[in-house]
C-alpha positions in Angstrom: 0.1 0.1 -0.3 2.8 2.1 0.8 4.6 1.6 -2.7 1.6 3.2 -4.1 0.7 5.7 -2.4 4.5 6.8 -3.4 3.4 6.3 -7.1 1.0 8.4 -6.9 2.7 11.0 -5.2 5.5 10.5 -7.9 2.7 11.3 -10.7 3.1 15.2 -11.9 0.6 17.7 -11.1 -0.3 17.7 -15.0 -1.3 14.4 -16.0 -3.4 14.6 -12.3 -6.9 14.6 -13.9 -5.5 11.6 -16.3 -8.1 8.7 -16.5 -5.4 6.2 -15.7 -4.1 8.6 -12.6 -7.7 8.7 -11.0 -8.3 5.0 -12.0 -4.8 4.2 -10.0 -6.5 6.4 -7.0 -9.9 3.8 -7.5 -7.4 1.3 -7.1 -5.8 2.5 -3.7 -9.3 2.7 -2.2 -10.2 -0.5 -3.1 -6.9 -1.8 -1.6 -7.7 0.0 1.6 -11.5 -1.7 1.5 -9.8 -5.0 0.9 -7.4 -4.5 3.7 -9.8 -3.1 6.4 -12.8 -6.2 5.8 -10.0 -9.0 5.4 -12.9 -10.7 3.5 -12.4 -12.8 0.7 -15.2 -11.5 -1.3 -13.4 -7.8 -0.9 -10.5 -9.4 -2.6 -11.8 -11.0 -5.4 -13.4 -7.6 -5.9 -10.0 -6.2 -5.6 -8.7 -8.8 -8.1 -10.8 -8.3 -11.0 -10.5 -4.5 -10.7 -6.9 -4.7 -11.1 -6.8 -7.4 -14.2 -9.8 -5.8 -15.8 -6.9 -2.2 -15.0 -4.3 -3.8 -16.9 -6.6 -5.2 -19.3 -8.0 -1.4 -20.1 -4.4 -0.1 -20.3 -3.6 1.4 -23.6 0.3 2.3 -24.6 -1.4 5.6 -26.2 -1.3 7.5 -22.6 1.8 8.9 -21.4 4.8 6.3 -21.5 5.8 7.0 -17.8 2.5 7.0 -16.3 1.0 3.7 -18.5 4.8 2.0 -16.8 3.9 3.1 -13.2 0.0 1.9 -14.3 1.1 -1.0 -14.8 3.4 -1.6 -11.8 1.1 -0.7 -9.4 -1.4 -2.9 -10.9 1.2 -5.9 -10.6 1.9 -5.0 -7.3 -1.9 -5.3 -6.1 -2.0 -8.6 -8.0 1.9 -9.9 -6.5 0.2 -9.0 -2.9 -2.9 -11.1 -3.3 -0.7 -13.9 -4.7 1.6 -13.7 -1.3 1.4 -17.2 0.5 0.6 -15.0 3.5 -2.7 -13.9 1.9 -4.5 -15.6 -0.6 -1.4 -18.1 -2.2 -0.6 -18.6 -5.7 -3.5 -21.1 -6.7 -6.3 -19.3 -5.7 -4.9 -15.9 -7.3 -3.8 -17.4 -10.7 -7.1 -19.5 -10.4 -9.5 -15.9 -10.4 -7.1 -14.4 -12.4 -7.1 -16.6 -15.4 -11.2 -16.9 -15.2 -11.3 -12.7 -15.0 -9.4 -13.2 -18.6 -11.7 -15.4 -20.0 -14.8 -14.2 -18.8 -14.1 -10.1 -19.6 -15.6 -8.2 -22.6 -14.3 -9.2 -25.8 -12.7 -5.5 -26.3 -10.6 -5.7 -22.9 -9.9 -10.0 -23.0 -7.5 -9.2 -26.4 -4.9 -7.1 -25.1 -2.1 -8.7 -26.0 0.6 -7.0 -23.9 -1.5 -6.8 -21.1 -1.6 -10.8 -21.2 1.8 -11.4 -21.9 2.9 -8.7 -19.0 0.1 -11.2 -16.7 2.0 -14.6 -17.6 5.3 -13.3 -17.7 4.9 -12.9 -14.2 3.6 -16.2 -13.5 -0.1 -15.0 -12.6 -2.0 -17.3 -15.2 -2.9 -21.0 -15.2 -1.5 -21.6 -18.8 -3.2 -25.2 -18.8 -6.7 -23.4 -18.2 -6.1 -20.5 -20.4 -4.8 -22.2 -23.3 -7.9 -24.5 -23.5 -10.3 -21.3 -23.5 -8.1 -19.9 -26.0 -8.2 -22.5 -28.4 -12.2 -23.1 -28.4 -12.5 -19.2 -28.6 -11.1 -19.4 -31.7 -14.0 -21.5 -33.0 -11.8 -23.5 -35.2 -10.6 -20.0 -37.4 -14.5 -17.9 -37.1 -13.4 -15.6 -34.8 -11.3 -13.5 -36.5 -10.2 -11.5 -33.4 -9.3 -14.3 -31.1 -7.3 -16.2 -33.9 -5.5 -12.8 -34.6 -4.8 -12.3 -30.9 -3.6 -16.3 -30.5 -0.9 -15.5 -33.3 0.6 -12.6 -31.4 0.7 -14.4 -28.0 2.5 -17.8 -29.5 5.1 -14.8 -31.7 5.4 -12.9 -28.3 6.3 -16.0 -26.2 7.6 -18.1 -28.5 9.4 -16.8 -31.3 10.1 -12.9 -30.5 13.4 -13.6 -28.4 11.6 -16.5 -26.1 11.8 -13.3 -23.4 9.2 -15.5 -21.0 11.4 -18.7 -20.1 9.1 -20.9 -18.2 6.4 -20.3 -21.0 7.0 -23.4 -23.8 5.0 -24.7 -26.6 3.7 -27.5 -23.8 1.7 -24.8 -22.3 0.0 -23.6 -25.4 0.3 -27.1 -26.8 -4.3 -26.7 -27.5 -3.6 -23.3 -29.2 -0.9 -24.2 -31.4 -2.7 -27.4 -32.3 -5.8 -25.1 -33.0 -3.8 -22.6 -35.5 -2.7 -25.7 -37.1 -5.8 -27.0 -38.2 -6.8 -23.6 -39.0 -3.6 -23.2 -41.3 -4.0 -26.3 -42.6 -7.3 -26.2 -43.9 -7.7 -22.9 -45.2 -6.9 -23.6 -48.5 -5.1 -20.4 -48.9 -7.2 -18.1 -47.5 -5.0 -18.4 -44.3 -4.6 -15.2 -41.5 -1.7 -12.9 -43.0 1.5 -14.4 -41.1 0.0 -17.6 -40.3 1.5 -20.0 -42.5 5.3 -18.5 -41.7 4.6 -18.5 -38.0 3.1 -21.9 -37.9 6.8 -22.9 -40.3 9.0 -21.2 -36.9 6.5 -23.0 -34.5 6.6 -26.3 -36.1 10.4 -26.8 -35.7 10.4 -26.8 -31.9 6.8 -27.9 -31.1 6.9 -31.7 -31.3 10.2 -32.1 -29.4 9.6 -29.5 -26.8 6.3 -30.4 -26.0 7.4 -34.1 -25.5 10.6 -33.3 -23.4 8.4 -31.3 -21.4 6.6 -34.1 -20.5 9.1 -37.1 -21.2 6.5 -38.4 -23.9 6.5 -40.2 -27.4 8.7 -38.0 -29.5 11.0 -37.4 -26.5 11.7 -41.6 -26.6 11.8 -41.7 -30.6 14.9 -38.9 -30.5 16.6 -40.2 -27.7 16.5 -43.6 -29.6 18.1 -42.2 -32.3 20.5 -41.1 -30.6 21.0 -43.8 -28.4 21.4 -45.7 -31.8 24.8 -44.7 -31.9 26.1 -45.3 -28.3 28.8 -48.4 -28.8 30.5 -48.2 -25.1 28.4 -51.7 -24.4 29.5 -53.0 -21.2 31.8 -55.9 -21.3 29.7 -59.2 -22.8 26.6 -57.4 -23.4 26.9 -58.1 -26.9 27.7 -61.8 -26.8 24.3 -62.1 -24.1 22.1 -60.3 -26.8 23.3 -62.8 -29.2 22.5 -65.7 -27.1 19.4 -64.4 -26.4 18.1 -63.5 -29.9 19.2 -66.9 -30.7 17.1 -68.8 -28.1 14.1 -66.3 -29.1 14.5 -67.3 -32.5 14.2 -70.6 -31.7 11.2 -70.5 -29.2 9.4 -68.4 -31.8 9.9 -71.3 -34.4 9.4 -74.5 -32.1 5.9 -76.0 -32.3 5.4 -75.5 -28.5 5.5 -71.6 -28.7 1.4 -71.2 -28.5 -0.5 -69.3 -29.7 1.0 -66.2 -30.7 4.5 -67.1 -29.1 2.5 -66.6 -25.9 4.4 -69.8 -24.1 7.5 -69.3 -25.7 7.6 -65.2 -24.3 6.5 -66.5 -20.9 9.6 -68.6 -21.1 12.1 -65.8 -22.5 11.3 -62.9 -19.9 12.6 -65.4 -17.4 15.6 -66.0 -19.5 15.9 -61.9 -20.1 15.9 -61.9 -15.9 18.8 -64.2 -15.7 21.1 -62.3 -18.4 20.1 -58.8 -16.1 19.0 -57.5 -19.7 15.7 -55.9 -17.6 17.6 -54.4 -15.1 17.7 -51.0 -16.2 16.2 -48.7 -19.1 19.5 -48.2 -20.7 20.3 -52.3 -20.5 17.0 -52.7 -23.0 17.9 -50.0 -25.2 21.4 -51.5 -25.9 19.8 -55.0 -26.1 17.4 -53.8 -28.7 20.2 -51.8 -30.7 22.2 -54.7 -30.6 19.6 -57.1 -32.0 18.4 -54.8 -34.3 22.2 -54.6 -35.9 22.6 -58.5 -35.5 19.3 -59.0 -37.6 20.1 -56.5 -40.3 23.6 -58.0 -40.6 22.0 -61.6 -41.1 20.1 -59.9 -43.9 23.1 -58.4 -45.5 24.9 -61.8 -45.2 22.2 -63.8 -46.5 22.0 -61.2 -49.8 25.7 -61.3 -50.8 25.1 -65.1 -51.0 23.0 -64.3 -53.8 25.4 -61.8 -55.7 28.2 -64.6 -55.2 25.4 -67.3 -56.4 22.9 -65.9 -58.8 21.3 -68.9 -59.0 20.3 -69.0 -55.2 16.7 -69.1 -54.9 15.7 -65.3 -54.4 12.2 -66.7 -52.3 14.9 -69.1 -50.3 17.1 -65.9 -49.7 14.3 -63.7 -48.5 12.9 -66.5 -46.1 16.2 -66.8 -44.4 16.2 -63.1 -43.5 12.7 -63.3 -42.5 13.5 -65.9 -40.4 15.6 -63.7 -37.9 13.0 -60.5 -38.5 9.8 -61.8 -37.8 10.6 -63.6 -34.9 12.7 -60.1 -33.8 9.7 -58.3 -34.3 7.1 -60.8 -32.3 9.3 -59.9 -29.6 9.0 -56.4 -29.9 5.0 -56.8 -30.3 5.0 -58.5 -27.3 7.1 -56.9 -24.9 5.0 -53.1 -26.2 1.6 -55.4 -25.3 2.8 -56.3 -21.9 5.0 -53.9 -21.0 3.4 -52.1 -17.4 -0.1 -52.4 -16.3 -2.3 -53.7 -18.4 -4.3 -50.0 -18.4 -1.0 -48.1 -18.2 -0.8 -47.0 -22.3 1.8 -44.6 -21.0 4.5 -47.1 -20.6 3.7 -49.2 -23.6 3.9 -46.4 -25.9 7.6 -45.1 -24.5 8.6 -48.4 -25.3 7.1 -48.4 -28.8 8.9 -45.1 -29.6 11.9 -45.9 -27.9 12.2 -49.2 -30.4 11.1 -47.2 -33.5 13.6 -44.8 -32.9 16.5 -47.2 -32.3 15.5 -49.2 -35.7 15.6 -45.4 -37.1 19.0 -44.5 -35.8 20.8 -47.7 -37.1 18.6 -47.4 -40.7 20.1 -43.9 -40.8 23.7 -44.6 -40.0 23.7 -48.0 -42.1 22.4 -45.7 -44.8 25.1 -42.9 -44.4 27.7 -45.7 -44.4 27.1 -47.8 -47.1 25.7 -45.6 -49.0 24.7 -47.5 -52.2 25.8 -50.9 -50.9 22.2 -49.9 -48.6 19.8 -52.6 -48.7 16.3 -51.2 -47.5 14.6 -55.0 -47.0 15.6 -56.0 -43.5 14.2 -52.3 -42.2 11.0 -52.7 -44.4 10.5 -56.3 -42.9 10.9 -54.6 -39.2 8.3 -51.6 -40.0 5.6 -53.6 -42.0 5.5 -56.7 -39.7 5.1 -54.4 -36.3 2.9 -52.3 -38.2 0.6 -55.5 -38.9 1.3 -57.0 -35.3 0.0 -53.8 -33.6 -3.1 -53.1 -35.8 -4.2 -56.8 -34.7 -7.7 -56.8 -33.4 -7.0 -57.0 -29.6 -8.4 -54.9 -26.8 -5.0 -54.1 -25.5 -4.0 -52.7 -29.0 -7.0 -51.1 -29.8 -6.7 -48.9 -26.7 -3.5 -47.5 -28.1 -4.0 -47.6 -31.7 -4.0 -43.9 -31.9 -0.7 -43.3 -30.6 0.3 -46.4 -32.2 0.0 -44.8 -35.4 1.1 -41.5 -34.7 4.6 -42.9 -33.7 4.7 -44.5 -37.4 4.0 -41.5 -39.0 6.5 -39.6 -36.4 8.9 -42.4 -37.9 8.1 -42.2 -41.5 8.2 -38.6 -41.4 11.9 -38.5 -39.8 12.6 -41.5 -42.5 11.0 -38.8 -45.5 12.8 -39.3 -48.9 14.7 -36.0 -48.6 16.8 -38.0 -45.4 17.0 -41.3 -46.6 16.4 -41.6 -50.5 18.1 -45.0 -50.4 15.3 -46.1 -48.5 12.4 -44.4 -50.9 10.8 -47.5 -52.6 10.4 -49.2 -49.4 9.2 -45.8 -47.4 6.2 -45.4 -50.3 5.2 -49.2 -49.9 5.1 -48.5 -46.3 2.9 -45.6 -46.4 0.7 -46.9 -49.1 0.0 -50.4 -47.4 -3.8 -51.0 -47.3 -3.7 -51.4 -43.7 -1.8 -48.4 -42.8 -4.1 -46.3 -45.2 -7.2 -47.3 -43.8 -6.1 -46.7 -39.9 -5.1 -43.3 -41.3 -8.3 -42.1 -43.0 -10.7 -44.5 -41.9 -10.9 -45.8 -38.8 -9.5 -43.3 -37.0 -12.3 -41.2 -35.6 -12.7 -37.5 -36.2 -10.4 -37.6 -39.1 -7.3 -37.1 -36.7 -4.9 -39.4 -39.1 -5.8 -37.1 -42.2 -3.2 -34.2 -41.0 -0.2 -36.9 -40.4 -0.8 -39.0 -43.1 -1.0 -35.4 -45.2 2.5 -34.9 -43.8 3.3 -37.8 -45.3 2.5 -37.0 -48.7 3.8 -33.7 -49.2 7.3 -35.3 -47.7 6.6 -37.6 -51.1 6.0 -34.7 -53.2 8.7 -32.4 -52.0 11.1 -35.1 -52.7 9.9 -35.2 -56.5 9.3 -31.7 -56.9 12.9 -30.9 -58.7 13.2 -34.1 -60.7 9.5 -33.3 -62.1 10.5 -29.8 -62.2 13.4 -29.9 -64.7 11.7 -33.2 -66.1 14.8 -35.6 -65.1 13.0 -38.9 -64.6 15.4 -41.6 -64.8 14.2 -44.8 -64.7 14.4 -45.3 -60.5 12.4 -41.8 -61.0 9.7 -43.3 -63.4 9.8 -46.2 -61.0 8.9 -44.1 -57.9 6.5 -41.3 -59.7 4.3 -44.8 -61.1 4.0 -45.6 -57.7 2.7 -41.8 -56.4 0.3 -42.2 -59.2 -1.1 -45.5 -58.0 -0.9 -43.8 -54.4 -3.3 -41.1 -55.4 -5.5 -43.1 -57.6 -6.1 -45.1 -54.5 -6.8 -41.9 -52.3 -9.4 -40.8 -55.2 -11.2 -43.7 -55.2 -11.3 -44.4 -51.5 -10.9 -41.2 -50.1 -11.7 -38.3 -52.1 -12.3 -36.1 -49.4 -9.5 -36.6 -48.1 -7.8 -34.9 -51.2 -10.3 -32.2 -51.4 -9.3 -31.2 -47.6 -5.5 -30.9 -48.2 -5.8 -30.1 -52.0 -4.4 -26.5 -51.9 -1.6 -27.7 -49.4 -0.7 -30.7 -52.1 -0.6 -28.4 -54.8 1.5 -25.7 -53.1 4.7 -28.4 -53.1 3.9 -29.7 -56.6 5.9 -28.1 -59.6 3.2 -26.1 -61.9 3.8 -28.5 -64.9 2.9 -31.4 -63.3 -0.8 -31.3 -64.9 -1.0 -34.9 -64.1 -0.4 -35.2 -60.7 -2.1 -31.8 -59.8 -5.2 -32.6 -62.1 -5.8 -36.3 -60.1 -5.9 -34.1 -57.2 -7.9 -31.4 -58.2 -10.4 -33.8 -59.8 -11.7 -35.2 -56.5 -15.0 -34.3 -54.9 -17.0 -35.5 -51.8 -18.6 -39.1 -52.8 -22.1 -37.5 -51.5 -22.3 -34.8 -54.2 -23.4 -35.8 -57.4 -21.7 -33.6 -60.4 -24.0 -32.4 -63.3 -23.7 -33.8 -66.8 -21.5 -31.6 -68.7 -23.7 -32.5 -71.6 -26.8 -31.2 -70.1 -28.0 -28.8 -72.6 -28.0 -25.5 -71.6 -25.8 -26.1 -68.6 -25.1 -23.4 -66.7 -21.8 -23.2 -64.8 -21.4 -20.8 -61.5 -18.3 -19.0 -61.3 
């Protein structure tokens, strides 16, 4: 209160009748009333007055007076937030409620809201949800413009508010991304550029804050290059992998290898593999490397002996790969409690990250000698295993599909061109397309699948633009056309929704590709017969 009085006395006489100076006197009177009554209702009235006063402040006033005005209102709010008064939980909850419920002409004052957030006075989770809902999927232009400004100030411009991350504005960013994706060229000015900047940190930052799936995947990728294994671990992993392959192929393995798995978990415990997360990670990395190495050796046999049966060579590769995939699937299904989906998804993301890390290293080292087969088999069999009609898998299906989409996005053709044919086969597999575009409710899989197609178009673009279609590129182009024809026939609404984003990355000279996408129309729409006499086409 003394500080408030000092601020008031420091205001020059020439500004005594200024509305902001009068508002400060009114604020001081409210402080006196609240202090004398020591009543929660009076404190709430004071809090509302301070929040609304901050939101009502405009930058057009005298700069020095405006600074004092804001400092005084913050002093009041921080005094109420003090543990000796009403405490942070109560105070932040009430301030957030004021922000949510105040009139529209006040609530979109971005400077005031940023000031409250900077001073730890807002419940970010509650405010984030409100802001996402208030945008009404892009219909509330004021809310969209405000959200864009706030995201830019907090997460892009100098990142001045250190305690705020992308995780705190998760729903706001998600809504802005959805508006951007569905705007079909009419996105609010600056939104595409803002989303491009935010997107780079968005997934990794959210997951790092919560130790979530994406963080697990990226840690798996980085751990794939850690070779300083404890002495004897490689021998243990080799022994266990050989044992598991034998158990998997034995007649006594039981339905879905459940009996074999129970026996094998005991062996893993005996060897100490399940003691720590680090040992489990290293075990998966070593097993992946060994399965891949066996495949390379088998394929080398065919090169040395052209008369060898290719089917037999593939079967030899699959013998180990399929057993390894079944082990991963069983460990994912049985990890943690039956109802604990977080443990299962984190393990899946970690394993996928390890396989991705091994693949990228192999791709960089072997270059033109790189073989797609073992990695393609691991991904496709794991996708099929984890999309089986089982209750435990159905409960985590969306998170599983998200993990595979993230995996395929990391392995996009521009990043691993040697894997491009296998990659196209994976993203166009009937199970994957059906799960992403048909079975996942509320079209949640559509944006992720659209991103994968954009990854494909971006890789093709320079070759198509310059008409450099060598034999390998012709094969890839034909494969792309076939995928688009399937989508045009089975999911035309998907192509309608994302046509702008697709055509934006396809070169203008690619008439065939663009026409395929632009010819899509919803299945419930009946197009007029172009040969109808006197047909009028409205523009």
